[in-house]
N, C-alpha and C positions, 0 to 999 in steps of 0.2 A: 518455357523461359522466364526468367524472374522478371517481376515488375508485371506479368499480363495478367493477374488476378482481379477479378470485380466481385464485391460484395456490397449488399445493401440491406436496410431492415428497417426495424421500429423499435423504438425504446419505450416502454410503457411502465406504469407505477403499478405494482402488484396490489397495493390497497384500493386503489380509486380507478385502476386503469385509463387513467390519462396521459397523455404523451409527455415525456420529460423533454422538453426543450432545453438544449444545451448539453445534454450529456453527452460526454467524452466517450468517442471509440476508436480504438487503436489494434493494430495487427503487431503481434511480435516481430522486430525487423523490419518493419513496413510503415507505412503511412496513418495517420489519425485524422480524425475530423469530429466536429460537432454536430448534433442531431437539430433538425430545424423546429418550428414551433409546433410542428405535426410529429414531433419524433421521429422522423424519418432522416436517415443519413445513406451515405455510398461512400465506398473506399473504391480507387483506382490505383493501378500500380503495385496491387499487393503483391509480395513474393509467392511463387507458388510452393507446394508442399505442405506438410503439414504444421501449424501455426496456430497461436493461442490468441484468440480475440478477446480484448477485455472492454469493457462498457462500466464506465462510472459516473456516479452524478452526485453531486453534494447532498447529504442528508440521507444517502443510499447505499446500500451493501453492492459493492463493486461484483460484477459477473464476470466469469472467465469459462470461455470454451476452447477446447480443443478442437480443431478442424483439418481438414485436409481442402486446402485451396487447390480449385483448377481454372481453366479457362472458363468453365462454364457455371462457375460458384454463383456469380452475379444474376443469375435467370431466375433466382428464385429468392424471394424476400423472408428474412427470418426476422422473428418476433424475440426481443429481449425483453425480460420483465423483472423488474428490480424491486427488492423488499426495502423498508425504510430500515435505516439503521436502527431506530430504537426497537424495532420487531425484532432485530438480530440480538441487541443486544439483551432484551429482556430473554430470548433462549439461553444466550450465552449466561447470563445468571442463574437461569433456572438449571442448567445444566451443572455449573460449579458450584451451585447451592451445599451438595454435600461434600464438596470438596475444599471449601474455604478453610476450614482449620489445617487442613494438609497443607494448603498452599500458603498460608501464613508461616506456618513451621517452616517450609523449606525457602521461603523468602527471608526469614532471619538467619537460618543457617547459611546460605549464601551471601548473606550481607557480613556475616562474621569471619568468611574466608578473604576479604580483603581483595577479591576480584571483580572490578566491575565499578560501577558508580552507583548510588542508591538515594531513593528518597521516599521517606515515609508519609504516613498521613500528616504526622506533626511538622515535619518538614515543609510539607505543602502548605500545612496551613500558616506557617511563620512569614511564608514567602507572600503570600495576600496576593496570588497570581489572577488575573481576570480572565484569561485562556490559559488552556491546557500546554500549547506550543510554547508558550513564553519559558515554562518551566525548563525547557532544554538549551535555553540562550547561553546559560552561564556552566554548563556542564562540559567536562573536558572531553575532548575528543569528537564534539558535537558543530555543525556550523548550520547555518541558514542560507538559502540558496534561492533566489528569486529568478523565475524564469523572465526571458525578454521581454515579455507584455509589461511585468512589473506587478502583475495581479497574482499569480500562486506560488506562494512559498512552499519550500521542501527543507526536511529535515534529511541530513545527510551524516553519516557517521565514518572516521576515518577507518579503514579497512586493514588487511593484514598487510596489504603491499604499500602502505603509506599513503594510499589514492584515496578522496573521499568519496563515497560511494552509497547506495540506496540502502538502508539497512532493512532487515525484517521488523516487522512490529507485529508483536501478540497481545491481544486483549483476552485476559482471563485464560491465557493457554491456547488460545485460539489465533492463528495466524490472519491478519487483516490486511497486511501490505507488504510490499517488497516483491518484484518480479524480476526473474534472473533475464537480463538482457532485454528487458521491455522498454518500448520508446516512450512509455509513461512510467515515469520513475517513482511507483508509489504513491500513496496518498499526500494530499496538500496540506499545508498547516491548516487552512480553513476547515477544511474536511475533517481534521484530527478535532479541533475546537467545537465542531457540530456534532460529531459523534462521543466526545467523553469531556465531562465539566470536572474542573479540578476537585470540586468540592465530594464527587463521587468514587475519588482514587484513594485506594488504600495503600499503595506503593508503586514504586517505578523502579524496574533497574535497567541499567543502559552498560551494553558490553561493545567495545570495539575489536575489530578482528575476528580471531578466533577464541576471546574469552568466555563467551555465551554456554551455557551447559548445552552438553550435545542434542538434547531435543528441540533447543532453541535456536540451533545456529542454521545458517542458508548460504550457499555458495552464491555471493552475487557478481556482479560486473562492475569494477571499477568507472567513472566517469568523469568526464573535465567539464561536463556541462549537463543542459537537463535533456538534450537531444542525444540518446544513446543508440538509436537505431541504425542497423546496419544492412547490407544487402543481404546477409544470411542470418543475421540475429546473433553471429557467434563472433566473437574476438579473441582467439585464443590468450595473444599477447596481453590482455586485460583481464584475467581470470583473477578475481580476487575473493577472498572470503571476508565480506562485509560484518558489520555489527548487528546487534541486534538489540531491539527495545522491548522490553515486558512492561506491561500495564495490566495493575490489578486492583480490580473495582471492588467497593463495600458490597 
């Protein structure tokens, strides 16, 4: 039966092994919650079947696990260990080091094509932004959306069906946000600002709809609000190819 699944677990920091109070935990097409001061969390009424569990905390790289949920899933407590964003970013920088020249050349070639919207390091410097997320406020096809609590902000792009939806965000070519049909619609503006500082950015590319290069496209779900969870996690009537945001670090 749908909604009979139960899950529980603990969220810990990989570096220190300490509980991550307030970490957000959710199931695709189902409920979400936050971890308590001991890092413990539990979900009830989770839809049965193969689902994606996503765990995220500000300053940490999100963890996604594909799992089969049945009525007995809640009998075992799972441990989720999150690495700091800084350690992940350092890894991304190391992996991309030998590709920097290639990345820059590709960035400049795409900029010449006239498809998408671009910000170079000079553009960013001239705007004197305090946070990274504010760079997107004035870009065409982009809007901010605050959740009902007024705490978490989200960056949305206009999709191929004219609906605003959660974009895929790539950092040095590695996807860091955007979950198809997921009830937690991508990283928040606060998380993005924690991950990336404006002075660290070499360039930004923003593509609405199907404009992104093929390797940076992602079929997403259009959304009219922040809660896009559904009983089965899929709504064919709202299929949309949302845009992509590419951020290249120095």
